[in-house]
N, C-alpha and C positions, 0 to 999 in steps of 0.2 A: 366352748360354752356359748350359748346363744341367748339373746334377750329380745323379745318382740315388743317394741315400743309403739303401742297403738296411737298415741297422741302425735308422735313424730312420723308415723307411717313408714317405719323402717325396722329392720332386724339387724341387731348388732352382734358381733362375735368377738370373743376373746380367746387367747391361748390359755390353756389350763395345765398346770403341772403340780407336783407335790410342793413346790415352793410358792405357789399362788397363781393369781390371774393377772395377765398382762396383754398388751398389744390390742387395745380396743379399736375396732373399725366398723364402719357400716358394711355389713355383709350383703344386704339387699335393700335397695331404695324402692318403696312401694307407692311412690307418689302417683303413678299412673293407674293404680288398681282401684276398683270400685269401692271395696271395703277396707277394713283395717286388720292388721295381723293380730292374732290372739294366741290360742294354744299351739304348742309345737312339740315335736319329738324327732329323734334321729333314728334311722333304720340301721340294719346290720351292714349296709354298704356305705354308711357315712353320709347319706343324704338327709337333709332336713325336710320335714313335712310340717306345714302349718295351715291353720284355718284362716280363712278370710271372712271375718265377722262382718255382717251386712253386705257381703258380696256373694255368699252362697257357694263358695268354692274352697277346695283344699288343694294346695300346691306342693309339689315335690321339687326340691332345689338341690343340685349337685354340690359337692364340697367346694367347687370353684365359683359358686354363686349363680349358676345358670338354672332357670326354671326348666325342668325336664318333664314335668307332668302336671296336669290340672284336672281335677275331678269336680264336675259341676253338679250341684244339687238338682234334683228333679222337681222340686217344689217351686 
């Protein structure tokens, strides 16, 4: 499970199972990014995709926390 915290400029992750949520950690520190994280989704390969509000970009992140793709707005 992921949570994009715009104020902290970070994305947090938790382990999720039938017994609950545990093991909170910073999944991705976005301090060096222009914008702040906003909406997010996970694709069929387990990669997280999130929007960078005020940065005009969408990023793909592997399950290991590495940015693997960036889509830049044309505006």
